[in-house]
C-alpha positions as CSV (number, residue, x, y, z in Angstrom):
1,X,-29.9,-122.5,47.2
2,X,-32.3,-120.3,46.2
3,X,-32.8,-120.5,42.5
4,X,-35.0,-119.3,40.2
5,X,-34.7,-121.6,36.7
6,X,-37.8,-121.8,34.6
7,X,-37.9,-121.7,30.5
8,X,-35.2,-118.9,29.0
9,X,-35.0,-117.2,33.0
10,X,-32.8,-118.4,35.5
11,X,-32.5,-116.3,38.9
12,X,-29.6,-117.3,41.9
13,X,-28.5,-116.0,44.9
14,X,-26.1,-118.4,46.1
15,X,-22.9,-118.4,48.2
16,X,-21.0,-120.7,46.5
17,X,-18.4,-119.8,43.5
18,X,-20.6,-118.7,40.4
19,X,-20.5,-120.7,37.2
20,X,-19.7,-118.8,34.9
21,X,-19.2,-121.5,31.9
22,X,-22.5,-123.2,32.3
23,X,-24.5,-120.0,32.6
24,X,-22.8,-119.6,29.0
25,X,-23.6,-123.1,28.0
26,X,-27.3,-122.7,29.6
27,X,-27.2,-119.0,27.5
28,X,-26.5,-120.6,23.6
29,X,-30.1,-121.7,22.2
30,X,-29.8,-122.7,18.1
31,X,-32.1,-119.9,17.3
32,X,-29.5,-116.5,19.0
33,X,-26.8,-116.4,17.2
34,X,-25.3,-113.7,20.1
35,X,-24.5,-114.1,23.6
36,X,-23.6,-111.9,26.1
37,X,-21.9,-112.8,29.6
38,X,-20.7,-110.4,32.2
39,X,-19.2,-111.1,34.9
40,X,-18.6,-108.9,38.1
41,X,-15.5,-109.7,39.4
42,X,-13.7,-108.2,43.1
43,X,-10.9,-105.7,42.8
44,X,-8.6,-104.0,45.1
45,X,-10.4,-100.7,45.5
46,X,-13.8,-99.2,45.2
47,X,-15.0,-95.8,45.8
48,X,-11.6,-93.9,47.2
49,X,-10.3,-96.7,49.5
50,X,-7.6,-98.7,48.5
51,X,-6.1,-101.8,49.5
52,X,-9.7,-103.6,49.2
53,X,-9.3,-108.0,50.0
54,X,-12.7,-109.0,49.3
55,X,-16.5,-107.9,49.6
56,X,-18.9,-109.5,51.4
57,X,-22.6,-109.1,50.3
58,X,-25.9,-109.6,51.7
59,X,-29.3,-110.4,50.7
60,X,-32.6,-111.9,51.0
61,X,-33.6,-114.1,49.0
62,X,-37.1,-113.6,49.3
63,X,-37.1,-110.3,48.4
64,X,-33.9,-110.1,45.8
65,X,-35.5,-112.9,43.4
66,X,-38.7,-111.3,42.6
67,X,-36.7,-108.1,41.7
68,X,-35.1,-110.3,39.3
69,X,-37.7,-111.5,38.0
70,X,-38.7,-107.6,37.3
71,X,-36.0,-106.4,35.3
72,X,-36.0,-109.2,33.1
73,X,-39.6,-109.0,32.7
74,X,-38.5,-105.3,31.7
75,X,-35.5,-105.8,29.5
76,X,-37.4,-108.0,27.9
77,X,-40.1,-105.2,26.7
78,X,-37.0,-102.5,26.2
79,X,-35.1,-105.0,24.0
80,X,-37.5,-107.3,22.1
81,X,-35.6,-110.8,20.9
82,X,-33.6,-110.5,24.1
83,X,-34.5,-114.9,24.6
84,X,-32.3,-116.6,27.5
85,X,-31.9,-113.8,30.7
86,X,-29.4,-115.3,33.7
87,X,-29.0,-113.3,36.7
88,X,-26.6,-114.6,39.6
89,X,-25.4,-112.7,42.6
90,X,-23.6,-114.7,45.5
91,X,-24.1,-113.3,49.3
92,X,-21.5,-113.8,52.2
93,X,-17.6,-112.9,51.5
94,X,-16.3,-112.9,48.3
95,X,-12.0,-112.6,48.2
96,X,-10.2,-110.5,45.2
97,X,-10.5,-111.4,42.1
98,X,-13.6,-113.9,42.3
99,X,-17.2,-113.0,40.1
100,X,-20.0,-111.7,42.1
101,X,-22.6,-111.6,39.7
102,X,-23.0,-112.8,36.3
103,X,-25.5,-111.4,34.0
104,X,-26.3,-113.7,30.5
105,X,-28.0,-112.4,27.6
106,X,-29.1,-114.7,24.0
107,X,-30.4,-112.7,21.4
108,X,-30.4,-114.3,17.7
109,X,-28.5,-110.4,16.9
110,X,-26.0,-108.8,19.3
111,X,-27.2,-105.3,19.0
112,X,-29.9,-107.0,21.4
113,X,-27.7,-109.4,23.5
114,X,-25.4,-106.3,24.3
115,X,-28.0,-103.5,24.7
116,X,-30.8,-106.2,27.1
117,X,-27.3,-107.4,29.1
118,X,-26.0,-103.9,29.7
119,X,-30.4,-102.8,31.1
120,X,-29.6,-105.9,33.2
121,X,-26.9,-105.3,35.2
122,X,-27.1,-101.4,35.1
123,X,-30.5,-101.8,36.8
124,X,-29.4,-104.8,39.1
125,X,-26.5,-102.6,40.8
126,X,-30.5,-99.6,41.2
127,X,-33.0,-102.2,41.4
128,X,-31.8,-105.2,44.3
129,X,-31.5,-105.0,47.8
130,X,-28.2,-106.2,48.0
131,X,-26.3,-105.0,50.0
132,X,-22.2,-105.0,49.9
133,X,-19.3,-104.7,52.5
134,X,-15.5,-103.7,52.0
135,X,-13.2,-105.4,53.4
136,X,-9.4,-104.2,53.4
137,X,-6.7,-104.7,56.2
138,X,-7.6,-103.6,59.6
139,X,-11.8,-102.6,59.0
140,X,-14.3,-103.4,57.1
141,X,-17.7,-100.4,56.3
142,X,-19.9,-100.9,53.6
143,X,-20.0,-99.4,50.5
144,X,-19.7,-96.0,49.8
145,X,-22.0,-96.1,46.8
146,X,-25.0,-96.3,48.7
147,X,-28.3,-95.4,46.7
148,X,-31.9,-95.1,47.0
149,X,-33.6,-98.6,45.0
150,X,-35.1,-97.6,42.4
151,X,-38.1,-100.2,40.5
152,X,-36.9,-101.6,37.5
153,X,-39.2,-100.1,35.3
154,X,-38.1,-96.7,36.1
155,X,-34.8,-96.7,35.7
156,X,-33.5,-94.4,32.8
157,X,-32.5,-96.2,29.9
158,X,-28.5,-96.7,29.1
159,X,-26.2,-93.8,26.3
């Protein structure tokens, strides 16, 4: 289970179920009045495909964890006040309804936590080299939303 956890950061790429409650508890700090936790789950459709029953993610920790670190660094630059940042993503086959990715951000006040968490998840989708295969009865194929990888520092801000 490749994991990088130091001080106020928790980055992980794992085949195991993501510990959503533990991530939340880790993000809670006495100086923080806000924790925003985003959990992305497997749904039954994607990009014009219906009947999706599972997703399969492939990634290499040696390539992904440094990107997670850069995303957190950029989130803090853009959203001063973000204290703890967790970015965890699963690999392997993940069934319908299971969590595939979790982002948590804690801060003194809710606007920073909300904005930084949104930046982190949106930037992860644009910057992390993680590949998704959609699985349905009778077939599977790579996700239809593939795009060029953008460095975290070049991701445009959210509205």
